[in-house]
C-alpha positions in Angstrom: 115.8 -125.0 48.4 113.5 -124.6 45.4 109.8 -124.3 46.4 107.4 -127.1 45.6 105.0 -126.6 42.7 101.9 -126.3 44.9 103.4 -124.4 47.8 100.7 -122.1 49.2 97.8 -124.1 47.8 95.3 -125.5 50.3 93.2 -128.6 49.7 90.1 -129.7 51.7 90.0 -133.5 51.4 86.6 -135.0 52.2 87.2 -138.4 50.8 87.2 -142.1 51.9 88.8 -145.4 50.8 91.3 -144.9 48.0 90.3 -143.1 44.8 89.7 -139.7 46.4 92.3 -139.9 49.1 95.1 -140.8 46.6 94.2 -137.7 44.5 94.6 -135.5 47.5 97.8 -137.2 48.6 99.3 -136.6 45.2 98.5 -132.9 45.5 100.3 -133.0 48.8 103.3 -134.7 47.2 103.6 -131.5 45.1 103.6 -129.3 48.2 99.9 -128.5 48.8 98.6 -128.2 52.3 95.9 -131.0 52.6 93.3 -131.0 55.4 91.4 -134.3 55.6 87.9 -134.2 57.0 86.8 -137.5 58.6 83.5 -138.8 60.1 83.4 -137.9 63.8 83.3 -141.4 65.4 84.8 -144.0 63.0 86.7 -141.9 60.5 87.6 -143.0 57.0 86.6 -146.6 56.5 89.9 -147.2 54.9 91.3 -147.2 58.4 89.7 -150.7 58.8 90.6 -152.0 55.3 93.4 -154.4 56.5 91.3 -155.8 59.4 88.5 -156.5 57.0 91.0 -158.4 54.8 92.0 -160.5 57.8 95.4 -158.8 58.3 96.5 -158.4 61.9 99.0 -155.6 62.2 99.2 -155.6 65.9 100.7 -152.2 66.9 102.1 -151.4 63.5 100.6 -148.6 61.4 97.9 -149.4 58.8 100.0 -149.1 55.7 97.0 -149.0 53.4 95.6 -145.9 55.1 98.9 -144.3 55.7 99.9 -144.6 52.0 96.6 -143.1 50.8 96.7 -140.3 53.3 100.3 -139.2 53.4 101.0 -135.4 53.6 97.7 -134.6 55.3 96.5 -132.9 58.4 93.4 -134.4 60.0 90.1 -133.0 61.3 87.0 -134.8 62.4 83.5 -133.2 62.1 79.9 -134.3 62.4 78.7 -132.8 59.1 75.1 -133.3 60.0 75.5 -130.4 62.5 75.3 -126.8 61.2 78.2 -125.8 63.4 80.4 -128.4 61.5 79.2 -127.1 58.2 80.1 -123.6 59.2 83.7 -124.7 59.9 83.9 -126.3 56.4 82.6 -123.1 54.8 85.2 -121.0 56.7 87.9 -123.4 55.5 86.6 -123.3 51.9 86.7 -119.6 51.9 90.5 -119.7 52.5 91.2 -122.8 50.3 91.8 -123.5 46.7 90.6 -127.1 46.1 87.8 -129.2 47.6 88.0 -133.0 46.8 85.2 -135.4 47.5 84.2 -139.0 46.4 80.8 -139.7 47.8 77.9 -140.9 45.6 76.2 -138.4 43.4 73.8 -136.2 45.4 75.3 -136.9 48.9 77.4 -133.8 49.0 74.6 -131.5 47.8 72.2 -133.0 50.4 74.6 -132.2 53.2 75.3 -128.7 51.9 78.7 -129.5 50.5 77.9 -129.5 46.7 79.7 -127.3 44.2 76.9 -124.7 43.9 76.9 -124.2 47.6 80.7 -124.0 48.2 81.3 -121.7 45.3 79.2 -119.1 47.0 81.9 -119.1 49.8 84.7 -119.1 47.3 84.0 -118.3 43.6 87.5 -119.4 42.5 87.2 -122.8 44.2 88.2 -125.9 42.2 85.7 -128.6 43.2 87.0 -132.1 42.3 84.7 -135.2 42.4 86.0 -138.8 42.2 83.0 -140.9 41.0 82.2 -144.3 39.7 80.5 -143.4 36.5 80.7 -139.7 36.0 78.2 -136.9 36.7 75.8 -137.8 33.9 73.9 -140.9 32.7 71.7 -143.5 34.3 74.4 -144.9 36.6 75.7 -141.7 38.0 74.2 -142.2 41.5 75.3 -145.9 41.7 78.0 -146.9 44.2 81.2 -148.1 42.7 84.4 -149.9 43.9 87.6 -150.6 42.2 86.4 -154.0 40.9 83.5 -152.3 39.1 85.8 -150.1 37.1 88.0 -153.1 36.2 85.0 -155.2 35.1 82.9 -152.7 33.3 85.8 -151.2 31.4 86.7 -154.7 30.1 90.2 -154.7 31.6 89.4 -157.9 33.4 89.1 -159.5 30.0 92.5 -158.2 28.9 94.3 -160.0 31.8 95.4 -163.6 31.7 95.5 -166.1 28.8 93.0 -166.7 26.0 89.8 -168.5 27.1 90.4 -167.7 30.8 87.5 -166.2 32.8 87.8 -162.5 33.7 90.5 -161.8 36.2 90.7 -159.2 38.9 93.9 -157.2 39.0 95.1 -156.5 42.5 96.3 -153.2 43.8 93.3 -150.9 43.3 94.1 -150.2 39.7 90.8 -148.4 38.9 91.1 -146.4 42.2 94.7 -145.4 41.4 93.9 -144.4 37.8 90.8 -142.5 38.8 93.0 -140.7 41.4 95.6 -139.8 38.8 93.1 -138.5 36.3 91.4 -136.4 38.9 94.7 -134.9 40.1 95.4 -134.2 36.4 92.1 -132.4 36.1 92.8 -130.4 39.3 96.2 -129.3 38.0 94.6 -128.2 34.7 91.9 -126.3 36.6 94.6 -124.6 38.7 96.3 -123.5 35.5 93.0 -122.3 34.0 92.3 -120.3 37.2 95.8 -118.7 37.0 95.2 -117.7 33.3 91.6 -116.8 33.3 90.7 -116.2 37.0 87.9 -118.7 37.2 87.1 -121.7 39.4 85.4 -124.8 38.1 84.2 -128.3 38.9 86.1 -131.3 37.6 85.3 -135.0 37.7 87.1 -138.3 37.1 85.4 -141.7 37.2 86.4 -145.3 37.7 84.8 -146.3 34.4 86.0 -143.4 32.3 89.6 -143.6 33.7 89.8 -147.3 33.0 88.4 -147.0 29.5 
């Protein structure tokens, strides 16, 4: 059989909820090996999304989490411990892509920012899924799907004239942010193939929806 486009590419996926996880899952769809790092005790909060919404699945799998984290291997680490960070650094040295979607500054404070990780792998592609991008007064503010919908104006484009702003279900801002970030990663992979350089890429809720 013909190989997948990203066969041989390894992704370290340190993401939660939807925007970041879907980006990494899409890379896995194309054949990349994706290793998801989760918090040691509770894991990705997306695991509890349906319970928070009042949905009782019983013994059935959490389809929200499973859909956003298909194609992935799983690893739990307490990233506040130096031993755990050393494991990440060793993985990064043998990987191609690192994806994260924590608020601006969190990764750097934990020792997982781009400037730190590139020392372990100069050709690393570091992908950040954010709410409002890496610059500007709102860059450190938390963001969820609804914020991207509202601030981009898309809520005003739904419905009929004179209706109040409407939320659009399905995590549209998360999904579009994930698609745009995966697009950025693929472009960075091509640039690395052509020019031999790694780089940092970013896609935001607001920018993707606009």
